[in-house]
C-alpha positions as CSV (number, residue, x, y, z in Angstrom):
1,M,-21.7,3.8,-13.9
2,S,-23.3,4.8,-10.7
3,F,-24.6,8.4,-10.3
4,T,-22.5,8.5,-7.1
5,L,-19.0,9.8,-8.0
6,I,-16.1,9.1,-5.6
7,Q,-13.2,11.5,-5.4
8,Q,-9.9,9.7,-6.0
9,A,-7.1,10.1,-3.5
10,K,-4.1,12.3,-4.3
11,P,-2.1,10.3,-6.8
12,R,1.4,9.2,-5.7
13,L,3.8,6.7,-7.0
14,H,3.5,3.8,-4.5
15,R,5.1,0.7,-5.9
16,S,7.5,0.2,-2.9
17,E,7.0,1.3,0.7
18,L,10.2,1.0,2.7
19,A,10.0,0.5,6.5
20,V,12.9,2.2,8.4
21,P,13.3,2.2,12.2
22,G,13.4,5.7,13.7
23,S,15.8,4.4,16.3
24,N,18.5,3.9,13.7
25,P,19.9,7.2,12.1
26,T,22.3,5.3,9.9
27,F,19.5,3.3,8.3
28,M,17.5,6.5,7.7
29,E,20.5,8.2,6.0
30,K,21.0,5.2,3.7
31,S,17.3,5.0,2.8
32,A,17.3,8.6,1.5
33,S,19.3,7.4,-1.5
34,S,17.3,4.2,-2.1
35,A,14.9,3.6,-5.0
36,A,11.9,3.4,-2.7
37,D,8.8,5.4,-3.8
38,V,7.5,5.8,-0.2
39,I,9.5,5.6,3.0
40,F,7.9,5.4,6.5
41,L,10.1,6.2,9.4
42,D,8.8,3.9,12.1
43,L,8.0,4.8,15.7
44,E,5.9,1.7,16.5
45,D,6.9,-2.0,16.2
46,A,10.5,-1.4,15.2
47,V,11.3,0.7,18.2
48,A,11.7,-0.5,21.8
49,P,9.7,1.4,24.5
50,D,12.8,2.9,26.0
51,D,13.8,4.3,22.6
52,K,10.6,5.9,21.6
53,E,11.5,9.5,22.6
54,K,14.9,9.3,21.0
55,A,13.4,7.9,17.8
56,R,11.1,10.9,17.6
57,T,14.1,13.2,17.9
58,N,16.0,11.2,15.2
59,I,13.1,11.3,12.8
60,I,12.7,15.1,13.2
61,Q,16.3,15.6,12.5
62,A,16.3,13.2,9.5
63,L,13.2,14.8,7.9
64,N,14.6,18.3,8.3
65,D,18.2,17.6,7.4
66,L,18.4,14.8,4.8
67,D,17.7,15.2,1.1
68,W,14.7,12.9,0.4
69,G,14.3,14.0,-3.2
70,S,10.8,13.3,-4.6
71,K,10.0,10.4,-2.2
72,T,6.8,10.4,-0.3
73,M,7.8,10.7,3.4
74,M,5.7,9.1,6.1
75,I,5.9,8.3,9.8
76,R,4.3,5.3,11.4
77,I,3.0,6.6,14.8
78,N,2.3,4.4,17.8
79,G,-1.1,3.0,18.3
80,L,-4.0,5.0,19.7
81,D,-4.0,2.6,22.8
82,T,-0.6,3.9,23.8
83,H,0.6,7.1,25.5
84,Y,3.2,7.6,22.9
85,M,0.8,8.4,20.0
86,Y,-0.1,12.0,20.7
87,R,3.5,13.1,21.1
88,D,4.4,11.3,17.9
89,V,1.9,13.4,16.0
90,V,2.3,16.7,17.8
91,D,6.1,16.8,17.9
92,I,6.8,15.6,14.4
93,V,4.0,17.2,12.5
94,E,4.7,20.5,14.1
95,A,8.4,20.4,13.4
96,C,8.5,18.8,10.0
97,P,6.9,20.6,7.0
98,R,8.7,17.9,4.7
99,L,6.4,15.2,6.1
100,D,3.8,14.0,3.5
101,M,1.8,11.3,5.2
102,V,1.0,9.6,8.6
103,L,0.6,5.9,8.8
104,I,-1.9,4.9,11.5
105,P,-1.5,1.4,12.8
106,K,-4.1,-1.1,13.9
107,V,-7.1,1.0,12.9
108,G,-10.2,-0.8,14.0
109,V,-13.0,1.8,13.6
110,P,-13.5,5.1,11.7
111,A,-13.2,7.0,15.0
112,D,-9.5,6.0,15.2
113,V,-8.8,7.9,12.0
114,Y,-11.0,10.8,13.1
115,A,-8.9,11.2,16.3
116,I,-5.7,11.6,14.4
117,D,-7.4,13.9,11.8
118,V,-8.4,16.3,14.6
119,L,-4.8,16.6,15.9
120,V,-3.3,17.0,12.5
121,T,-5.9,19.6,11.4
122,Q,-5.3,21.7,14.5
123,I,-1.5,21.6,14.0
124,E,-1.8,22.6,10.3
125,Q,-4.1,25.5,11.2
126,A,-1.8,26.6,14.0
127,K,1.2,26.5,11.8
128,K,-0.6,28.0,8.9
129,R,0.4,25.2,6.6
130,D,-0.9,25.1,3.0
131,K,0.2,21.5,2.5
132,Q,-2.3,18.9,3.7
133,I,-0.8,15.8,5.2
134,G,-2.3,12.5,3.9
135,F,-3.1,9.3,5.8
136,E,-2.5,5.7,5.3
137,V,-4.1,3.2,7.6
138,L,-3.0,-0.3,8.5
139,I,-5.7,-2.9,8.4
140,E,-4.2,-5.6,10.6
141,T,-6.9,-6.8,13.0
142,A,-10.2,-8.7,12.7
143,L,-12.0,-5.5,13.9
144,G,-10.3,-3.4,11.3
145,M,-11.2,-5.9,8.5
146,A,-14.8,-6.1,9.7
147,N,-15.1,-2.3,9.5
148,V,-12.9,-1.8,6.4
149,E,-15.5,-0.2,4.2
150,A,-16.5,2.3,6.9
151,I,-12.8,3.1,7.6
152,A,-12.2,3.7,3.9
153,Q,-14.7,6.6,4.2
154,S,-13.4,8.0,7.5
155,S,-11.4,11.0,6.4
156,K,-10.7,13.2,3.4
157,R,-7.0,12.8,4.3
158,L,-7.1,9.1,3.7
159,E,-5.1,8.0,0.6
160,A,-4.1,4.4,1.1
161,M,-4.6,1.2,3.1
162,S,-2.0,-1.4,3.9
163,F,-2.7,-5.0,4.8
164,G,-0.7,-5.9,7.9
165,V,-0.5,-9.6,7.6
166,A,1.4,-10.4,10.8
167,D,-0.9,-8.7,13.3
168,Y,-3.9,-9.8,11.3
169,A,-2.8,-13.4,11.6
170,A,-2.4,-13.0,15.3
171,S,-5.8,-11.3,15.6
172,T,-7.6,-14.1,13.7
173,R,-5.5,-16.9,15.4
174,A,-4.2,-18.0,12.0
175,R,-1.5,-20.6,12.0
176,S,1.1,-18.6,10.2
177,T,4.7,-19.7,9.8
178,V,6.2,-16.9,7.7
179,I,5.1,-13.2,7.7
180,G,3.2,-12.9,4.5
181,G,3.9,-16.4,3.5
182,V,1.7,-19.5,3.0
183,N,1.1,-22.5,5.1
184,P,1.2,-26.0,3.6
185,D,-1.8,-27.0,5.8
186,F,-3.9,-24.5,3.9
187,S,-4.3,-26.7,0.9
188,V,-6.7,-28.8,-1.2
189,L,-6.3,-32.5,-1.9
190,T,-7.4,-33.6,-5.3
191,D,-9.4,-36.8,-6.0
192,K,-7.5,-39.9,-7.0
193,D,-6.5,-40.2,-10.6
194,E,-6.7,-43.5,-12.5
195,A,-3.5,-44.6,-10.9
196,G,-4.8,-43.8,-7.4
197,N,-2.5,-40.8,-7.0
198,R,-3.6,-37.5,-5.4
199,Q,-2.1,-34.1,-5.6
200,T,-1.9,-31.3,-3.0
201,H,-2.4,-27.8,-4.1
202,W,-1.4,-25.0,-1.8
203,Q,-3.8,-22.1,-1.3
204,D,-3.2,-18.4,-0.3
205,P,-4.6,-17.9,3.2
206,W,-4.5,-14.1,2.8
207,L,-6.5,-13.9,-0.4
208,F,-9.9,-13.1,1.2
209,A,-8.5,-10.4,3.5
210,Q,-6.4,-8.8,0.7
211,N,-9.3,-8.9,-1.7
212,R,-11.8,-7.4,0.8
213,M,-9.4,-4.5,1.6
214,L,-8.7,-4.0,-2.1
215,V,-12.4,-3.7,-3.0
216,A,-12.9,-1.1,-0.2
217,C,-9.9,0.9,-1.5
218,R,-11.1,0.8,-5.1
219,A,-14.7,1.6,-4.2
220,Y,-13.6,4.7,-2.2
221,G,-10.7,6.0,-4.3
222,L,-7.8,4.8,-2.2
223,R,-4.5,3.0,-3.0
224,P,-4.3,-0.6,-1.9
225,I,-0.9,-1.6,-0.6
226,D,0.2,-5.1,0.5
227,G,2.2,-5.3,3.7
228,P,5.4,-7.2,4.7
229,F,7.0,-10.4,3.5
230,G,9.1,-11.4,6.4
231,D,11.8,-13.6,4.9
232,F,14.0,-11.1,3.1
233,S,16.4,-14.0,2.3
234,D,13.7,-15.4,-0.1
235,P,13.4,-13.1,-3.1
236,D,11.4,-15.6,-5.1
237,G,8.9,-15.9,-2.3
238,Y,8.6,-12.1,-2.1
239,R,8.2,-11.8,-5.8
240,S,5.5,-14.5,-5.9
241,A,3.6,-12.7,-3.1
242,A,3.9,-9.4,-4.9
243,R,2.8,-10.8,-8.2
244,R,-0.4,-12.3,-6.6
245,C,-1.3,-8.8,-5.2
246,A,-0.4,-7.0,-8.5
247,A,-2.7,-9.4,-10.3
248,L,-5.5,-8.5,-7.9
249,G,-5.0,-4.8,-8.5
250,F,-2.7,-3.7,-5.6
251,E,-0.5,-0.7,-6.4
252,G,2.5,-1.7,-4.3
253,K,4.0,-3.6,-1.4
254,W,6.1,-3.0,1.7
255,A,9.8,-3.6,1.8
256,I,11.2,-4.4,5.2
257,H,14.7,-4.8,3.8
258,P,16.5,-2.7,1.1
259,S,16.8,-5.9,-1.0
260,Q,13.1,-6.0,-1.5
261,I,12.8,-2.5,-3.0
262,D,13.8,-3.4,-6.5
263,L,11.6,-6.5,-6.4
264,A,8.6,-4.4,-5.6
265,N,9.4,-1.7,-8.2
266,E,9.9,-4.5,-10.8
267,V,6.6,-6.3,-10.1
268,F,4.4,-3.2,-9.8
269,T,5.8,-1.4,-12.9
270,P,3.8,-2.3,-16.0
271,S,5.9,-4.2,-18.6
272,E,6.7,-2.8,-22.0
273,A,4.4,-5.5,-23.5
274,E,1.5,-4.4,-21.3
275,V,2.0,-0.7,-22.1
276,T,2.3,-1.4,-25.9
277,K,-1.0,-3.4,-25.8
278,A,-2.7,-0.6,-23.9
279,R,-1.6,2.0,-26.4
280,R,-2.8,-0.2,-29.3
281,I,-6.3,-0.5,-27.6
282,L,-6.6,3.2,-27.3
283,E,-5.4,3.7,-30.9
284,A,-7.9,1.1,-32.1
285,M,-10.7,2.9,-30.3
286,E,-9.7,6.3,-31.6
287,E,-9.6,5.0,-35.2
288,A,-13.1,3.3,-34.7
289,A,-14.5,6.6,-33.4
290,K,-13.3,8.5,-36.4
291,A,-14.8,5.9,-38.7
292,G,-18.1,5.9,-36.8
293,R,-17.8,2.2,-35.8
294,G,-19.4,1.2,-32.5
295,A,-17.8,-2.2,-32.1
296,V,-14.0,-2.6,-32.2
297,S,-11.8,-5.7,-32.1
298,L,-8.1,-6.1,-31.7
299,D,-6.2,-9.3,-32.4
300,G,-9.5,-11.1,-32.7
301,R,-10.9,-9.9,-29.3
302,L,-13.7,-7.4,-28.7
303,I,-12.7,-4.1,-27.1
304,D,-15.4,-2.6,-24.9
305,I,-15.6,0.4,-22.5
306,A,-14.1,-1.6,-19.7
307,S,-11.0,-2.4,-21.8
308,I,-10.6,1.3,-22.6
309,R,-10.7,2.3,-18.9
310,M,-8.2,-0.4,-18.0
311,A,-5.9,0.7,-20.8
312,E,-6.1,4.3,-19.8
313,A,-5.3,3.5,-16.1
314,L,-2.3,1.4,-17.1
315,I,-1.0,4.2,-19.4
316,E,-1.5,6.8,-16.7
317,K,0.5,4.6,-14.2
318,A,3.3,4.1,-16.7
319,N,3.5,7.8,-17.4
320,A,3.7,8.6,-13.7
321,M,6.7,6.3,-13.3
322,K,8.5,8.2,-16.1
323,A,7.9,11.6,-14.5
């Protein structure tokens, strides 16, 4: 291990992140009883310009009046390039001690995060708040991806990053057909077999971007979260996209429709088989330590320090979901 130790972000259960428009009080009320781990009340893309001020008022009322249980509550503010942003932060953070996090969209450089940090810090000091609000940033532009490692180190408030595939596709001029989906043109054609036939294998056009953001998150102690899958009528497509991210090491995924919440929770919850295997690894290592053995095998496979760390991380995640 490196001599440089990175402090890990505040741990939160973050399998599912539900987007709820701040302009719709009925949706907010319904979301309070959902199974989502994290909810962000949206002031940005889901709210028309003429409804921005009313949405702020709705969100303040919802955060203060509804019972959100143990959910992590977050707001997505408008971009730093708009005149709505500062009022989003000041009005809601001042009025809502229940707020846990702020989601900052279209972050391109570390200074974007610094600007929001200044505002939030001054509000917390003025209000004499003991609870520190956390940040999640949306990496959804070419500029943000180019600076993702620097952004990951931009604030002690920073806990998570989300990959915003729709705006990222627009920023990179990608030919995307479905938000978070794949494109049949992004494929590989095999060589001919003996019969002269060839096969087409679809590829994942978002893999590089997701993996780069993931590495930045894991290097600097943040939670990597995948963004939206636009076709909420396609649960199999959503589940497939979520599984790819879970396999990479993501902790959760957005839900833009209530039907996607259970899918995210299912995919990002370790299976009983995974938990059982992890416990067996830890038990085998414990027995080997007592017996003074340096090398340990389980089911014919060598167990090393990396295996132990992966097992411990999985057990810790499973225990958090039972709490």
